[in-house]
C-alpha positions in Angstrom: -155.2 -38.7 2.6 -151.7 -39.3 1.2 -153.1 -42.1 -1.1 -154.9 -39.3 -3.1 -151.7 -37.7 -4.4 -150.7 -40.4 -6.9 -154.3 -41.0 -7.8 -154.5 -37.6 -9.5 -151.9 -38.6 -12.1 -153.8 -41.9 -12.8 -157.1 -40.0 -13.2 -155.7 -37.7 -15.8 -154.6 -40.7 -17.9 -158.0 -42.4 -17.5 -159.9 -39.3 -18.6 -157.8 -39.0 -21.8 -158.7 -42.5 -23.0 -162.3 -42.7 -21.7 -165.0 -42.0 -24.4 -167.6 -39.4 -23.8 -170.9 -41.3 -23.5 -172.9 -39.3 -20.9 -173.2 -36.0 -19.1 -170.3 -34.5 -17.2 -170.6 -34.4 -13.4 -170.4 -30.6 -13.5 -173.6 -30.5 -15.6 -175.4 -32.8 -13.2 -174.4 -31.4 -9.8 -173.1 -28.4 -7.9 -170.4 -28.4 -5.1 -171.8 -27.8 -1.7 -170.7 -24.4 -0.4 -169.8 -23.0 -3.8 -172.7 -20.6 -4.4 -173.7 -17.1 -5.4 -174.7 -14.4 -3.0 -177.1 -11.6 -3.6 -176.3 -7.9 -2.9 -178.6 -5.0 -2.7 -178.3 -1.2 -2.2 -180.2 2.1 -2.3 -179.0 5.2 -4.1 -179.6 8.2 -6.3 -179.5 8.5 -10.1 -178.8 12.1 -11.3 -178.5 13.9 -14.6 -181.9 12.9 -15.9 -183.6 15.0 -18.6 -186.6 16.0 -16.5 -187.7 12.4 -16.0 -186.9 12.1 -12.3 -189.4 11.4 -9.5 -190.9 13.6 -6.9 -191.2 11.1 -4.1 -190.7 12.4 -0.5 -188.0 9.9 0.2 -186.1 11.1 -2.8 -186.0 14.6 -1.4 -184.9 13.2 2.0 -182.1 11.2 0.5 -181.0 14.3 -1.5 -180.9 16.4 1.7 -178.8 13.7 3.5 -176.4 13.6 0.6 -176.0 17.3 0.5 -175.4 17.4 4.3 -172.5 14.9 3.8 -171.0 17.4 1.3 -171.3 20.2 3.9 -174.3 21.9 2.3 -177.4 22.4 4.4 -180.7 23.1 2.7 -183.0 25.5 4.6 -186.0 23.9 6.4 -189.2 24.1 4.5 -187.5 24.5 1.1 -188.6 21.9 -1.4 -185.8 21.1 -3.9 -188.4 20.2 -6.5 -186.0 17.9 -8.2 -186.7 16.8 -11.8 -183.4 15.2 -12.7 -182.9 12.9 -9.7 -184.5 9.5 -9.1 -184.3 7.1 -6.1 -183.3 3.6 -7.2 -182.5 0.2 -5.9 -179.3 -1.5 -7.0 -178.8 -5.2 -7.0 -176.0 -7.6 -8.1 -175.0 -11.2 -7.9 -171.7 -11.9 -6.1 -170.1 -15.1 -7.6 -168.2 -17.6 -5.5 -164.5 -17.0 -4.9 -164.9 -13.3 -5.9 -161.9 -11.3 -4.7 -161.6 -7.6 -3.7 -160.9 -5.4 -6.7 -162.9 -7.5 -9.2 -165.9 -5.9 -10.8 -169.6 -6.9 -11.1 -172.5 -6.0 -13.4 -175.3 -4.3 -11.6 -179.0 -3.6 -12.3 -180.6 -0.3 -11.3 -184.4 0.0 -10.9 -186.5 3.1 -10.1 -188.6 2.8 -6.9 -190.4 6.2 -7.3 -192.4 7.7 -10.1 -189.5 8.4 -12.4 -190.6 7.9 -16.0 -187.1 7.1 -17.4 -183.5 6.5 -16.2 -182.1 7.2 -19.7 -179.0 9.4 -19.6 -178.6 9.2 -15.8 -175.6 8.4 -13.6 -175.6 6.4 -10.4 -173.8 8.0 -7.5 -171.7 5.9 -5.2 -173.9 3.3 -3.6 -173.0 0.6 -1.1 -174.1 -2.9 -1.9 -174.8 -5.1 1.2 -175.4 -8.8 1.8 -178.0 -10.5 3.9 -175.8 -10.1 6.9 -175.8 -6.3 6.6 -172.1 -6.0 5.6 -170.9 -4.0 2.7 -169.4 -6.2 0.0 -169.2 -3.8 -3.0 -169.4 -0.2 -4.1 -171.4 0.8 -7.2 -171.2 3.9 -9.4 -171.4 4.7 -13.1 -173.5 5.7 -16.1 -176.6 3.7 -16.9 -177.3 1.8 -20.1 -181.1 1.8 -20.6 -182.7 -0.4 -23.2 -186.2 1.1 -22.9 -187.5 4.3 -24.6 -190.5 6.5 -23.8 -192.0 9.7 -25.3 -195.1 11.7 -24.6 -197.0 14.5 -26.3 -198.6 17.7 -24.9 -202.1 16.2 -25.5 -201.4 13.3 -23.1 -200.4 10.7 -25.8 -197.5 8.5 -24.9 -195.5 5.6 -26.3 -193.2 3.3 -24.4 -190.8 0.7 -25.7 -189.5 -1.9 -23.3 -189.0 -0.6 -19.7 -187.1 2.7 -19.5 -187.2 2.8 -15.7 -184.6 -0.1 -15.4 -181.0 0.1 -16.5 -177.7 -1.8 -16.2 -174.1 -0.8 -15.6 -171.6 -3.3 -16.9 -168.7 -3.6 -14.4 -170.5 -1.0 -12.4 -169.5 -2.3 -8.9 -166.1 -3.0 -7.3 -165.9 -5.8 -4.8 -164.6 -4.6 -1.4 -165.0 -7.7 0.8 -164.5 -11.4 0.1 -167.1 -14.0 1.2 -165.6 -16.8 3.1 -166.2 -20.2 1.5 -166.2 -23.7 3.2 -164.6 -25.1 0.1 -161.3 -25.9 1.7 -162.6 -27.2 5.0 -163.1 -30.9 6.0 -161.9 -34.1 4.5 -164.8 -34.5 2.0 -166.4 -32.7 -0.9 -170.1 -33.0 -1.4 -171.9 -32.8 -4.8 -175.5 -31.8 -4.8 -177.5 -33.1 -7.8 -179.5 -30.5 -9.7 -182.3 -33.0 -10.0 -182.6 -35.4 -7.0 -182.7 -39.0 -8.2 -181.7 -42.2 -6.4 -180.5 -43.9 -9.6 -178.4 -40.9 -10.6 -176.9 -40.6 -7.2 -175.9 -44.3 -7.3 -174.4 -44.0 -10.7 -172.3 -41.0 -9.5 -171.0 -43.0 -6.6 -170.2 -46.0 -8.9 -168.4 -43.7 -11.4 -166.2 -42.0 -8.8 -165.4 -45.3 -7.0 -164.5 -46.8 -10.3 -161.8 -44.2 -10.7 -160.6 -43.6 -7.2 -161.2 -47.0 -5.6 -163.9 -48.5 -3.3 -165.5 -46.5 -0.6 -164.1 -43.2 -1.8 -167.6 -41.9 -2.5 -170.9 -42.5 -0.8 -174.4 -41.1 -1.1 -176.3 -39.4 1.7 -179.6 -39.4 -0.1 -181.1 -38.8 -3.6 -179.3 -35.4 -3.8 -176.0 -35.5 -2.0 -172.8 -37.5 -2.8 -169.7 -37.0 -0.7 -166.1 -37.8 -1.9 -163.0 -38.0 0.2 -160.7 -35.3 -0.9 -157.2 -33.9 -0.1 -157.0 -31.0 2.3 -154.3 -29.1 0.5 -156.0 -26.3 -1.5 -153.9 -26.8 -4.6 -154.5 -30.6 -4.7 -158.2 -30.1 -4.0 -158.5 -27.8 -7.0 -156.8 -30.4 -9.3 -158.9 -33.2 -7.7 -162.1 -31.4 -8.5 -161.0 -30.5 -12.0 -160.8 -34.2 -12.7 -164.0 -35.2 -11.0 -166.2 -32.5 -12.5 -165.3 -33.8 -16.0 -166.2 -37.4 -15.1 -168.9 -38.8 -17.4 -172.0 -40.1 -15.7 -175.1 -41.5 -17.3 -178.1 -39.8 -15.6 -181.3 -41.7 -14.9 -184.3 -41.2 -17.0 -186.8 -38.7 -15.7 -190.1 -39.8 -14.3 -193.0 -39.7 -16.7 -194.6 -36.2 -16.7 -197.0 -34.2 -18.8 -196.7 -30.4 -18.2 -199.5 -28.2 -19.3 -199.3 -24.4 -19.4 -203.0 -23.3 -19.1 -202.2 -19.7 -20.0 -200.5 -20.3 -23.4 -201.9 -23.7 -24.2 -198.4 -25.3 -24.4 -198.2 -29.0 -23.7 -195.0 -30.9 -23.1 -195.2 -34.7 -22.9 -192.0 -36.3 -21.5 -190.4 -39.6 -22.1 -191.9 -42.8 -20.8 -195.5 -41.5 -20.8 -197.9 -44.4 -21.5 -201.7 -44.6 -21.7 -203.6 -47.8 -20.9 -206.5 -49.0 -23.0 -209.1 -46.1 -23.3 -211.5 -44.6 -25.8 -212.0 -40.8 -26.1 -214.7 -38.9 -27.8 -213.7 -35.5 -29.1 -216.1 -32.8 -30.3 -216.4 -29.0 -30.4 -219.3 -26.9 -29.3 -219.2 -23.3 -30.5 -221.7 -20.7 -29.2 -221.9 -17.3 -31.0 -223.8 -14.4 -29.5 -224.3 -11.3 -31.8 -225.8 -8.1 -30.4 -227.9 -5.9 -32.8 -229.4 -3.1 -30.7 -232.3 -1.2 -32.2 -233.2 2.4 -31.6 -236.9 3.3 -31.2 -237.7 6.9 -32.0 -240.9 8.6 -30.8 -243.2 10.5 -33.0 -242.5 14.3 -33.5 -243.9 16.6 -30.8 -244.9 13.6 -28.7 -244.0 13.1 -25.1 -242.2 9.8 -25.9 -238.5 9.1 -25.3 -235.8 7.5 -27.4 -235.0 4.0 -26.2 -232.6 1.3 -27.2 -234.1 -2.1 -27.6 -231.6 -5.0 -27.3 -231.7 -7.7 -30.0 -229.6 -10.7 -29.4 -229.0 -13.6 -31.8 -227.5 -16.8 -30.4 -226.2 -19.5 -32.7 -224.8 -22.8 -31.4 -222.9 -25.1 -33.7 -221.4 -28.4 -32.8 -218.9 -30.4 -34.8 -219.5 -34.1 -35.2 -218.0 -35.9 -32.3 -215.1 -38.1 -33.2 -213.8 -41.0 -31.2 -210.3 -42.4 -31.1 -208.9 -45.3 -29.2 -205.7 -45.7 -27.2 -204.4 -49.2 -26.9 -202.6 -50.6 -23.9 -199.1 -49.2 -23.3 -199.5 -46.4 -25.8 -196.3 -44.5 -26.4 -195.7 -40.7 -26.8 -195.7 -41.1 -30.6 -199.0 -42.9 -30.6 -200.6 -40.1 -28.5 -199.3 -37.4 -30.9 -200.6 -39.2 -34.0 -204.0 -39.9 -32.5 -204.5 -36.2 -31.5 -203.3 -34.9 -34.9 -205.7 -37.2 -36.7 -208.8 -35.7 -35.1 -207.4 -32.1 -35.4 -207.6 -31.3 -31.7 -206.6 -27.9 -30.5 -204.3 -27.4 -27.5 -207.3 -26.7 -25.3 -208.9 -29.9 -26.4 -205.7 -31.9 -25.8 -205.6 -30.6 -22.2 -209.1 -31.7 -21.6 -208.3 -35.1 -23.0 -205.2 -35.6 -20.9 -207.0 -34.5 -17.8 -209.8 -36.9 -18.5 -207.4 -39.7 -19.0 -205.7 -38.8 -15.7 -209.0 -38.9 -13.9 -209.9 -42.2 -15.5 -206.6 -43.7 -14.4 -205.5 -44.4 -17.9 -202.6 -41.9 -18.0 -199.5 -43.4 -16.4 -197.7 -40.1 -15.8 -197.7 -37.1 -13.5 -199.9 -34.4 -14.8 -198.6 -30.9 -14.0 -200.7 -27.8 -14.8 -198.9 -24.4 -14.5 
């Protein structure tokens, strides 16, 4: 690994004179082992203005907390709390976080508390998936939601008042060990697996460091020989992550959101020769119920007689043709010419896919 020490100086000079023509490696991949960790905890929010919950586990938690302070509540006595709410607390622990640093936390009610506005979170331990405590949380909540109710039962709510945040509300108490400094190699994992992109990453790194310094495991992972000294490894990665790599073009895809009608057509989408007929059928049903009144002093009853009127209208069907190897621009122009709605476009694309004329992956979400 001694040959890597003078290479760092040479890499700095090369990066200064190299033009930026592609994406940086840090935008295409993540380093194996350098990751976030999720933390979660359970606690109490106090000081609410009568908007707390009355769940049984809230009373149990309150009793346990009072016992820790040396105060024992008599058995059978219900505290009937109105200003306390049971909550879950979660946070994201970034890589290389050190004890003493602070984290933003999110606090969410798990009972029937109507609002957490004005409350304060009491000291809560945040644990990881291994059950170990990694941070302690406490502080006053910032709630973006608002709710108000009247005596007649009317109520208005803006956003979600049962969820709040505490900026820098948790202090890290334990460091997560990272495999960053272990081994003789560093592995980059591509955000979008692609064989062509992995090959170009290997070629770009070997072009700077020399042959056989980087190699690809598969379409996702690329390993690079790296120095073991932590300081040199940091400098080494600082250079590599700013290396310019031209990513491969994405596979041809058409993504359809069936709920909102949004359609995204990616690059390299082509349509072979096909003819499509487009027409709209509209059915309108109008209900006009009629009331039949009996004669006075008769034994008849008042009945409602349904009266439905159904009208069906169909726009003239229009046909448009796709030539072979039609591009994305041709598809957009053809659809706009017939005035097709998003729902009609989805039907056209699905029909083209079934007919084998759409040379792209059709994804419906």
